[in-house]
C-alpha positions as CSV (number, residue, x, y, z in Angstrom):
1,M,-55.0,16.3,-67.3
2,R,-54.2,16.0,-71.0
3,S,-57.6,17.4,-72.0
4,A,-57.2,20.4,-69.6
5,A,-53.8,21.2,-71.2
6,I,-55.3,20.9,-74.7
7,A,-58.2,23.3,-73.7
8,L,-55.7,25.8,-72.2
9,V,-53.7,25.8,-75.4
10,T,-56.8,26.2,-77.5
11,L,-58.0,29.2,-75.6
12,L,-54.7,30.8,-75.9
13,S,-54.6,30.3,-79.6
14,L,-58.2,31.6,-80.2
15,S,-57.9,34.7,-78.0
16,P,-57.5,38.0,-79.9
17,V,-53.9,37.8,-80.7
18,T,-52.0,40.3,-78.8
19,A,-48.8,38.8,-80.0
20,A,-49.5,40.2,-83.5
21,A,-49.6,43.6,-82.0
22,A,-46.5,43.0,-79.9
23,P,-44.5,40.2,-81.6
24,D,-41.3,41.1,-79.8
25,D,-42.7,40.8,-76.2
26,P,-40.0,38.9,-74.3
27,E,-42.5,37.6,-71.6
28,R,-44.5,35.5,-74.0
29,V,-43.5,32.2,-75.8
30,V,-45.3,30.7,-78.7
31,M,-44.9,26.9,-79.2
32,K,-46.7,24.0,-80.8
33,L,-49.1,21.8,-78.8
34,D,-46.9,18.7,-79.0
35,E,-43.9,20.5,-77.7
36,F,-45.8,21.9,-74.8
37,L,-47.2,18.5,-73.8
38,K,-43.7,16.9,-74.0
39,L,-42.3,19.7,-71.7
40,Y,-45.2,19.3,-69.3
41,E,-44.7,15.5,-68.9
42,K,-41.0,15.9,-68.4
43,T,-41.4,18.4,-65.6
44,R,-44.0,16.2,-63.9
45,A,-41.7,13.1,-64.1
46,E,-38.8,15.0,-62.4
47,E,-41.0,16.2,-59.6
48,T,-42.3,12.7,-58.8
49,T,-38.9,10.9,-58.6
50,A,-38.6,8.9,-55.3
51,P,-35.5,9.3,-53.1
52,L,-35.2,5.5,-52.7
53,D,-35.7,2.5,-54.9
54,Y,-37.8,0.6,-52.3
55,A,-39.2,0.7,-48.8
56,L,-39.5,-2.3,-46.4
57,S,-42.6,-1.4,-44.5
58,S,-42.9,-4.3,-42.1
59,A,-41.4,-7.7,-41.3
60,R,-43.0,-10.5,-39.2
61,Y,-41.2,-13.7,-38.2
62,E,-43.0,-16.8,-37.0
63,G,-40.8,-19.7,-36.0
64,E,-40.9,-23.1,-34.4
65,V,-38.0,-25.0,-32.8
66,Q,-37.3,-28.5,-34.2
67,L,-36.2,-31.3,-31.9
68,K,-33.8,-34.1,-32.5
69,D,-33.4,-36.8,-29.9
70,G,-35.2,-34.5,-27.5
71,E,-32.7,-31.7,-28.1
72,P,-33.4,-28.5,-30.1
73,Y,-31.1,-28.2,-33.2
74,A,-32.9,-25.8,-35.6
75,A,-35.8,-23.3,-35.9
76,V,-37.9,-23.0,-39.0
77,F,-39.3,-19.5,-39.7
78,K,-42.0,-18.2,-42.0
79,A,-41.5,-14.6,-42.6
80,R,-43.7,-12.1,-44.4
81,F,-42.2,-8.8,-45.8
82,R,-44.3,-5.9,-47.0
83,V,-42.3,-4.2,-49.8
84,E,-43.0,-1.0,-51.6
85,V,-41.1,-0.6,-54.9
86,L,-40.6,3.2,-55.5
87,R,-38.3,3.1,-58.5
88,A,-40.1,4.5,-61.6
89,K,-38.5,2.2,-64.2
90,G,-36.1,-0.6,-64.4
91,F,-35.3,-3.3,-61.8
92,A,-35.2,-2.7,-58.0
93,K,-33.0,-4.7,-55.6
94,V,-34.4,-5.4,-52.1
95,P,-32.2,-7.2,-49.5
96,F,-34.4,-9.1,-46.9
97,L,-32.4,-11.8,-45.1
98,P,-28.7,-12.4,-44.2
99,A,-26.9,-15.2,-46.1
100,T,-26.2,-17.0,-42.7
101,V,-29.6,-18.6,-42.7
102,A,-30.8,-21.4,-45.1
103,L,-33.4,-20.1,-47.5
104,E,-36.1,-22.7,-48.4
105,S,-38.5,-20.6,-50.6
106,A,-39.3,-17.0,-51.5
107,K,-42.6,-16.2,-53.2
108,I,-44.5,-13.2,-54.4
109,G,-48.1,-14.4,-54.4
110,N,-48.0,-17.9,-55.9
111,A,-44.9,-17.2,-58.1
112,E,-41.4,-17.8,-57.2
113,A,-39.4,-14.6,-56.6
114,A,-36.1,-13.8,-58.2
115,V,-33.6,-14.0,-55.4
116,V,-29.8,-13.6,-55.6
117,I,-27.0,-13.4,-53.0
118,E,-25.2,-10.1,-52.9
119,D,-23.0,-8.5,-50.3
120,G,-23.8,-11.3,-47.7
121,H,-27.6,-10.9,-48.1
122,Y,-30.5,-12.5,-50.0
123,V,-31.6,-9.9,-52.5
124,L,-35.0,-9.7,-54.2
125,V,-34.7,-8.5,-57.8
126,T,-38.0,-7.2,-59.3
127,Q,-39.4,-4.8,-61.8
128,Q,-42.9,-4.7,-60.3
129,R,-44.1,-1.3,-59.2
130,G,-46.0,-0.4,-56.1
131,A,-46.7,-2.7,-53.1
132,L,-46.0,-6.4,-53.0
133,T,-45.8,-9.1,-50.3
134,L,-42.8,-11.4,-50.1
135,D,-43.3,-14.7,-48.2
136,V,-40.1,-16.5,-47.2
137,T,-39.4,-19.8,-45.5
138,F,-35.9,-20.3,-44.0
139,A,-34.1,-22.2,-41.2
140,A,-31.7,-21.0,-38.6
141,A,-29.4,-23.0,-36.3
142,V,-30.1,-23.4,-32.6
143,T,-27.2,-23.5,-30.2
144,T,-27.3,-25.1,-26.7
145,A,-24.7,-24.5,-24.0
146,E,-24.8,-24.9,-20.2
147,G,-28.5,-25.6,-20.1
148,S,-29.5,-22.6,-22.2
149,S,-30.6,-22.7,-25.9
150,G,-31.0,-19.9,-28.4
151,V,-31.3,-18.8,-32.0
152,S,-30.0,-15.6,-33.6
153,F,-29.7,-14.0,-37.0
154,Q,-29.4,-10.5,-38.4
155,L,-32.5,-8.4,-39.2
156,S,-33.1,-6.3,-42.3
157,P,-34.1,-2.7,-41.6
158,A,-37.9,-2.5,-41.6
159,G,-40.4,0.0,-40.3
160,A,-42.0,-2.5,-37.9
161,T,-40.6,-5.8,-36.7
162,S,-42.3,-8.5,-34.6
163,A,-41.3,-12.1,-33.8
164,V,-43.1,-15.2,-32.5
165,L,-41.3,-18.4,-31.5
166,S,-42.8,-21.6,-30.2
167,V,-40.7,-24.2,-28.3
168,P,-42.0,-27.8,-27.7
169,A,-41.7,-28.4,-23.9
170,R,-43.6,-29.9,-21.1
171,E,-42.1,-27.7,-18.4
172,D,-42.1,-23.9,-18.0
173,L,-39.4,-22.0,-19.8
174,D,-37.8,-18.7,-19.1
175,F,-37.4,-16.6,-22.4
176,T,-35.1,-13.7,-23.1
177,V,-35.4,-11.6,-26.3
178,A,-32.5,-9.2,-26.7
179,G,-33.6,-5.6,-27.2
180,A,-37.3,-6.4,-27.0
181,K,-39.5,-3.4,-26.1
182,L,-42.6,-5.6,-25.5
183,Q,-42.4,-9.3,-24.6
184,S,-44.9,-11.9,-23.4
185,D,-45.0,-15.7,-23.3
186,K,-47.8,-18.2,-23.0
187,V,-48.6,-21.9,-23.1
188,V,-50.3,-23.3,-26.2
189,G,-50.9,-27.1,-25.9
190,D,-47.5,-28.7,-25.3
191,K,-45.6,-25.7,-26.6
192,R,-44.3,-22.6,-24.9
193,V,-44.7,-19.5,-27.1
194,V,-43.0,-16.1,-26.8
195,E,-44.0,-13.0,-28.6
196,A,-41.9,-9.8,-28.9
197,V,-41.8,-6.4,-30.6
198,L,-38.3,-5.1,-31.2
199,P,-36.4,-2.6,-33.3
200,S,-34.9,-3.9,-36.5
201,T,-31.6,-2.2,-36.1
202,G,-29.7,-5.3,-34.8
203,A,-30.3,-9.0,-34.6
204,L,-33.2,-11.2,-33.5
205,E,-31.7,-13.2,-30.6
206,V,-34.0,-15.4,-28.5
207,K,-32.8,-17.5,-25.6
208,W,-34.7,-19.9,-23.4
209,Q,-33.9,-22.1,-20.4
210,R,-35.8,-24.2,-17.9
211,E,-37.6,-22.0,-15.4
212,L,-36.6,-22.5,-11.8
213,P,-39.4,-23.0,-9.3
214,K,-40.0,-19.9,-7.2
215,A,-38.6,-20.3,-3.7
216,A,-40.6,-19.1,-0.7
217,Q,-39.8,-15.5,0.1
218,Q,-37.8,-14.9,3.2
219,A,-38.6,-12.2,5.7
220,S,-36.6,-9.0,5.4
221,R,-33.4,-8.6,7.5
222,V,-32.5,-5.0,8.3
223,L,-29.2,-3.8,9.7
224,S,-28.5,-0.2,10.6
225,E,-25.6,2.2,11.4
226,V,-26.4,5.7,12.7
227,Y,-24.0,8.6,12.5
228,T,-25.0,11.7,14.5
229,L,-23.3,15.0,14.8
230,V,-24.5,17.2,17.7
231,S,-23.8,20.9,17.4
232,L,-24.1,23.1,20.6
233,G,-24.6,26.8,20.1
234,E,-25.7,29.7,22.2
235,G,-29.3,28.8,22.9
236,L,-29.6,26.1,20.3
237,M,-28.9,22.4,19.9
238,R,-28.8,20.9,16.4
239,A,-28.3,17.3,15.3
240,T,-27.6,15.9,11.8
241,T,-28.1,12.1,11.6
242,T,-27.3,9.8,8.7
243,A,-28.9,6.4,9.0
244,Q,-27.3,3.7,6.8
245,Y,-29.5,0.6,6.2
246,T,-28.6,-2.8,4.8
247,I,-31.7,-4.6,3.7
248,L,-31.4,-8.3,2.9
249,F,-33.7,-10.9,1.1
250,T,-36.9,-8.9,0.7
251,G,-37.2,-5.1,0.1
252,V,-39.0,-2.8,2.5
253,D,-41.0,0.4,1.7
254,K,-41.4,1.7,5.2
255,L,-38.8,2.7,7.7
256,A,-39.3,3.8,11.4
257,L,-37.1,5.6,13.9
258,K,-37.5,6.8,17.5
259,V,-36.4,10.5,18.0
260,P,-36.4,12.6,21.2
261,R,-39.8,14.1,21.8
262,D,-38.4,17.6,22.6
263,M,-36.5,17.7,19.2
264,T,-38.1,19.3,16.2
265,V,-37.5,17.3,13.0
266,L,-36.7,19.8,10.2
267,D,-36.2,17.5,7.2
268,V,-35.8,13.9,6.1
269,V,-33.9,13.3,2.9
270,G,-33.5,10.0,1.1
271,A,-34.0,8.3,-2.3
272,G,-37.6,7.8,-3.2
273,V,-39.0,9.3,0.0
274,R,-42.7,9.9,-0.5
275,E,-43.7,11.3,2.8
276,W,-42.6,11.4,6.5
277,K,-44.3,12.3,9.7
278,V,-43.6,12.4,13.5
279,D,-46.3,11.7,16.1
280,G,-46.4,13.1,19.6
281,E,-44.4,10.2,21.1
282,G,-41.4,10.9,18.8
283,N,-42.0,8.1,16.3
284,L,-40.7,9.0,12.9
285,G,-42.3,7.1,10.0
286,V,-40.9,7.3,6.4
287,Q,-42.8,6.0,3.4
288,L,-40.9,5.1,0.2
289,N,-42.1,5.0,-3.4
290,Y,-40.6,1.5,-3.8
291,A,-39.4,-1.4,-1.9
292,A,-35.8,-0.6,-1.0
293,K,-33.3,-3.5,-1.0
294,G,-29.6,-3.6,-0.4
295,A,-28.0,-0.3,0.8
296,Y,-30.2,2.6,1.7
297,S,-29.5,5.9,3.4
298,L,-31.6,8.5,5.2
299,R,-30.5,12.0,6.4
300,I,-32.4,13.6,9.3
301,E,-32.1,17.2,10.5
302,M,-33.3,18.1,14.0
303,E,-33.0,21.1,16.4
304,K,-34.0,22.2,19.8
305,V,-34.1,25.6,21.5
306,V,-32.2,25.7,24.9
307,R,-32.8,28.5,27.3
308,G,-30.0,29.4,29.6
309,D,-27.0,27.2,30.2
310,I,-27.0,23.7,28.8
311,K,-26.7,21.3,31.7
312,D,-27.1,17.5,31.5
313,V,-29.1,17.7,28.3
314,A,-29.3,14.3,26.6
315,A,-27.7,14.2,23.1
316,P,-30.4,13.6,20.5
317,V,-29.6,10.1,19.1
318,P,-32.3,8.7,16.7
319,V,-32.8,4.9,17.3
320,P,-34.0,2.7,14.3
321,V,-37.0,0.6,15.0
322,G,-37.5,-3.0,13.7
323,V,-33.9,-3.7,12.9
324,E,-31.8,-6.8,13.9
325,R,-28.7,-4.8,14.7
326,A,-28.1,-1.2,15.5
327,R,-24.8,0.5,16.0
328,G,-23.7,4.1,15.7
329,F,-21.3,6.9,16.4
330,V,-21.9,10.3,18.0
331,G,-19.7,13.5,17.6
332,V,-20.1,16.7,19.6
333,E,-18.9,20.1,18.3
334,S,-19.2,23.7,19.7
335,R,-20.7,26.5,17.5
336,G,-19.9,29.3,19.9
337,N,-17.8,30.5,22.8
338,L,-18.7,27.4,24.8
339,E,-16.9,24.9,26.9
340,V,-18.5,21.4,26.3
341,D,-18.3,18.4,28.7
342,A,-20.2,15.1,29.1
343,G,-21.8,13.7,32.2
344,D,-22.5,10.1,33.2
345,V,-22.6,8.3,29.8
346,K,-24.5,5.1,29.5
347,G,-24.4,2.6,26.7
348,A,-21.7,4.4,24.8
349,T,-17.9,4.3,24.8
350,P,-15.7,7.4,24.4
351,V,-13.4,7.3,21.3
352,D,-10.8,9.5,19.8
353,V,-12.5,12.1,17.6
354,R,-10.0,11.2,14.8
355,A,-11.5,7.7,14.7
356,L,-15.0,9.0,13.9
357,P,-16.3,8.0,10.5
358,A,-16.4,10.5,7.6
359,A,-20.2,10.7,7.8
360,I,-19.6,12.9,10.9
361,L,-16.2,14.6,10.3
362,G,-17.0,15.2,6.6
363,I,-20.1,17.4,7.2
364,T,-18.6,20.0,9.5
365,G,-15.7,22.5,9.3
366,Q,-15.6,23.0,13.1
367,P,-13.4,20.8,15.4
368,V,-15.2,17.9,16.9
369,L,-14.6,18.0,20.7
370,L,-16.2,14.7,21.9
371,G,-16.6,11.3,20.2
372,Y,-18.6,8.1,21.2
373,K,-19.6,4.8,19.8
374,Y,-22.4,2.5,20.8
375,L,-24.0,-0.8,20.0
376,G,-27.7,-1.3,20.6
377,T,-30.6,1.0,21.1
378,D,-30.2,2.0,24.8
379,V,-27.8,4.9,24.8
380,S,-27.6,8.1,26.9
381,I,-25.0,10.8,26.5
382,P,-25.8,13.9,28.8
383,L,-24.1,17.1,27.7
384,S,-23.3,20.3,29.5
385,A,-22.0,23.6,28.0
386,W,-21.1,26.9,29.5
387,Q,-19.5,30.1,28.2
388,H,-15.8,30.8,28.6
389,V,-14.8,33.5,31.1
390,D,-13.7,36.7,29.4
391,A,-10.0,37.5,30.1
392,N,-7.9,40.5,29.2
393,V,-5.1,39.7,26.7
394,L,-2.1,41.7,25.6
395,V,-2.1,43.6,22.4
396,T,0.5,42.5,20.0
397,L,2.9,45.3,19.0
398,L,5.1,45.4,15.9
399,D,8.7,46.2,16.6
400,E,11.0,47.8,14.0
401,T,14.7,47.1,13.7
402,R,17.1,49.3,11.8
403,A,20.6,48.3,11.0
404,R,23.6,49.6,9.0
405,T,26.3,47.4,7.8
406,M,29.7,48.7,6.6
407,W,32.8,46.9,5.2
408,T,36.4,48.0,5.9
409,R,39.3,47.8,3.5
410,E,40.6,44.7,5.3
411,G,37.3,42.8,4.7
412,R,35.8,43.3,8.1
413,R,32.1,43.9,8.5
414,L,30.5,46.1,11.1
415,T,26.8,46.3,11.8
416,F,25.3,49.2,13.7
417,G,21.7,48.5,14.7
418,E,19.1,49.6,17.2
419,V,16.0,47.9,18.5
420,P,13.4,50.3,19.9
421,D,11.6,49.2,23.0
422,P,7.9,49.6,22.7
423,Q,7.6,50.1,26.5
424,Q,10.2,53.0,26.5
425,P,9.5,55.3,23.6
426,A,11.9,57.9,25.1
427,P,15.4,58.2,23.5
428,V,18.0,56.2,25.2
429,P,21.1,58.2,26.2
430,A,24.4,57.4,24.5
431,P,26.8,55.1,26.4
432,G,29.8,56.6,28.2
433,P,33.4,56.3,27.1
434,A,34.0,53.1,29.1
435,E,30.8,51.4,27.8
436,G,31.6,52.5,24.3
437,R,35.2,51.1,24.6
438,R,33.9,47.8,25.9
439,A,31.4,47.5,23.1
440,V,34.0,48.2,20.4
441,E,36.5,45.8,22.1
442,R,33.8,43.1,21.9
443,V,33.4,43.8,18.2
444,G,37.1,43.7,17.6
445,R,37.5,40.4,19.4
446,R,34.8,38.9,17.2
447,A,36.5,40.1,14.1
448,G,40.1,39.3,15.0
449,G,39.9,36.6,17.7
450,P,41.1,36.8,21.3
451,A,43.8,39.2,22.2
452,G,47.2,37.7,22.9
453,A,49.6,38.5,25.7
454,G,51.9,40.4,23.3
455,G,49.3,43.2,22.6
456,R,46.1,43.9,20.9
457,Q,44.8,42.1,17.8
458,A,44.4,43.9,14.6
459,G,40.9,45.3,14.8
460,D,40.8,45.6,18.6
461,D,41.3,49.3,18.2
462,P,38.4,50.8,20.3
463,A,38.0,53.4,17.6
464,G,36.8,50.8,15.2
465,P,37.6,50.7,11.5
466,L,35.8,53.9,10.7
467,A,37.6,56.1,13.2
468,G,40.5,58.3,12.3
469,G,43.9,57.8,13.8
470,G,45.5,54.5,14.5
471,R,47.8,52.9,12.0
472,G,47.2,49.3,13.1
473,A,47.2,46.7,10.3
474,G,43.7,45.7,11.1
475,G,42.3,49.2,11.6
476,V,41.6,52.1,9.2
477,R,44.8,53.9,8.1
478,G,45.4,57.3,9.8
479,G,44.2,60.2,7.8
480,D,41.2,58.5,6.2
481,R,38.7,60.8,4.8
482,V,35.0,59.9,4.9
483,R,32.6,62.0,3.0
484,R,29.2,61.7,1.4
485,E,28.7,62.0,-2.3
486,R,25.2,61.9,-3.8
487,G,23.8,59.8,-0.9
488,A,26.4,57.0,-1.2
489,A,29.3,56.3,1.2
490,V,32.6,56.9,-0.6
491,R,35.8,56.2,1.3
492,Q,39.2,57.2,0.0
493,R,42.6,56.6,1.2
494,P,45.6,58.9,0.9
495,R,48.0,57.9,-1.8
496,A,51.0,58.4,0.6
497,V,50.9,54.9,2.1
498,Q,54.0,53.1,3.1
499,R,54.6,50.0,1.0
500,D,55.7,47.9,3.9
501,A,52.6,48.7,5.9
502,A,50.5,47.8,2.9
503,S,52.3,44.5,2.6
504,R,51.8,43.6,6.2
505,R,48.1,44.5,6.0
506,R,47.7,42.3,2.9
507,A,49.4,39.4,4.5
508,V,47.3,39.7,7.7
509,H,44.1,39.9,5.6
510,V,44.8,36.8,3.6
511,R,45.7,34.9,6.8
512,G,42.8,36.2,8.8
513,L,40.1,35.3,6.2
514,D,41.5,31.8,5.8
515,G,42.5,32.1,2.2
516,V,39.3,33.8,1.0
517,R,40.1,35.9,-2.1
518,A,39.4,39.6,-1.8
519,R,40.0,41.9,-4.7
520,R,41.6,45.0,-3.6
521,R,43.7,47.8,-5.1
522,E,45.2,51.1,-3.9
523,G,42.6,53.7,-3.1
524,E,39.5,51.4,-3.3
525,A,37.2,50.7,-0.4
526,L,34.7,47.8,-0.2
527,V,31.2,49.2,0.4
528,D,28.0,47.3,0.8
529,R,26.1,48.6,-2.2
530,R,22.9,46.7,-1.4
531,Q,21.9,49.0,1.4
532,P,24.0,52.2,1.5
533,P,24.0,54.0,4.8
534,Q,21.4,56.7,5.2
535,G,21.8,60.1,6.8
536,P,24.9,62.1,7.3
537,L,28.2,60.3,7.7
538,P,30.9,61.0,10.4
539,V,33.0,64.0,9.8
540,E,36.8,63.8,9.6
541,P,38.1,63.1,13.1
542,D,40.5,65.3,15.1
543,P,43.8,63.3,15.7
544,G,44.2,65.0,19.0
545,R,41.0,64.0,20.7
546,G,38.7,61.1,20.9
547,H,35.9,60.7,18.3
548,E,32.8,58.5,18.3
549,L,30.4,57.5,15.6
550,R,26.7,57.3,16.4
551,A,24.3,54.9,14.6
552,D,22.4,57.8,13.2
553,G,25.5,59.0,11.4
554,H,26.3,62.2,13.5
555,A,29.5,62.9,15.2
556,A,29.8,63.5,19.0
557,D,32.6,64.8,21.1
558,G,35.3,62.6,22.6
559,R,33.9,62.8,26.1
560,G,31.1,60.5,25.4
561,G,28.5,63.2,25.2
562,A,26.0,62.9,22.4
563,E,23.2,64.8,20.9
564,P,19.7,63.7,21.8
565,G,17.8,61.7,19.3
566,G,17.4,58.1,20.4
567,P,19.5,55.0,20.9
568,R,22.9,54.9,19.4
569,R,25.9,52.6,19.1
570,V,29.4,54.2,19.2
571,A,32.8,53.3,17.8
572,R,35.4,55.3,19.8
573,R,39.1,55.9,19.1
574,R,41.4,56.7,22.0
575,G,44.8,58.3,22.0
576,D,46.6,55.2,22.9
577,A,46.4,54.0,19.3
578,G,47.5,57.2,17.7
579,A,49.4,57.9,14.5
580,G,52.8,56.3,14.3
581,Q,51.9,53.5,16.7
582,P,50.6,50.6,14.5
583,A,48.9,47.8,16.3
584,A,50.7,44.6,16.5
585,P,49.6,42.3,13.7
586,G,48.0,39.0,14.7
587,P,45.8,36.3,13.5
588,R,42.4,37.4,12.3
589,G,39.2,35.5,11.7
590,P,36.2,36.4,9.6
591,F,33.6,38.5,11.4
């Protein structure tokens, strides 16, 4: 490389000097040969600098357990580390063992290696470059507890790690190497040897104990529980079966069930199912990929086409074959407009459908109509289904109710309402005078209580609180004017009101409402603002004749006649409670 650089510089110096023609060319640099070689070596050294000081390529541990009085107490290991020193100059530090073990020797070739303890590890200090082999001999303690012995120490990170441990023993031992990816054991003379390949990210932990003699394998014991949901539809019968197995002692890789021959098996689902098939006799065989042991579950889907009515058709109940105990539950549901019933059931007992297990109730959104439980393999549940007879039903109609609520100055509340009859769409004629009087009297009694012997109660005025006329303490003062202003009911009272009458009215109001406070002042009416009355309001009444108020807000004559337009409720004032004849005050109650 040095000769090539010298030749390159020589050629550049002997070529026809273009620099003399263009000495100020910024793209060319002229330097001496020694300076060029120094710059070249510096650049090459920077490019070849290693990212690490060393690399521990592999580590192999070979140990032998030492006995004392027949009991293991220590293990002596001979380890070989393959080290690659990558640092260009100076000393490199290579940790290779934890300080928890006892180091006996460390050699590089035949020479002792320079080893120090630093940060809890044995550290090799060397200035050699390139690859070297470090041979180490050390001892680690063996612990024994509850019949199991073991040795453990921390590993140094290496590219490849393997371990071999021999234990003197005359009987077979059972070894366990934590984290081993490949493990084997063998017998060499009077020693039991275990070999393992493992990652070097943790610790080397080897345990051994006396191997137990293998007991004779017992035959498998299989218990089963079968949950079947039978769905009856129009022309179709479906069955969904869940078979729960409990396999004891020895695993099994084949399962068998007996299904009705007229049922078509659609699918068999289970863990590790390799294949399944059904022969002409209804024998269902299931082959597994492994020997199942413990709890195992199979799901079977079946169906059958039924022509015409379903009558005394046996419920499809799969029966496990080769089991010691078989029990199950059956639920029946309807998938159409069908009435379902069971015939002469054999080998099964009816149960409340709410007592059926979740394996049946949890797989359907339809109500389960029939439920059975059984124990054994001989079970027969005949089912029958027929359609419901069509019957005419009434059509539900939506009625509409309209009501109007009004408040009087005395705190009374009157509600006028009508409920249209869907069977009589024609307008209902207005009630006559006698009927209107009785209706208003009933309203007045509800508002003011039962009438006494001394006369009417305040509010028993048949004209009602909205009628003109009467000067009773519980009625509307004579001369009231009712008018409509911008769609809201506004009621005014004349200013010429006798003070004594107002005092009596105020006293009666407080007593009648049982002390309930009511804000009131002259000329102000209490109106329900939440739902103001709609439509035209009653006109000012004629003091000389009767007047009635319809629910639709129109006035009618005093003879009880009314304009057509539908049902109406009337409040009528008669001449017996005219002006100048105030009704006798009396106790009042809230309406």
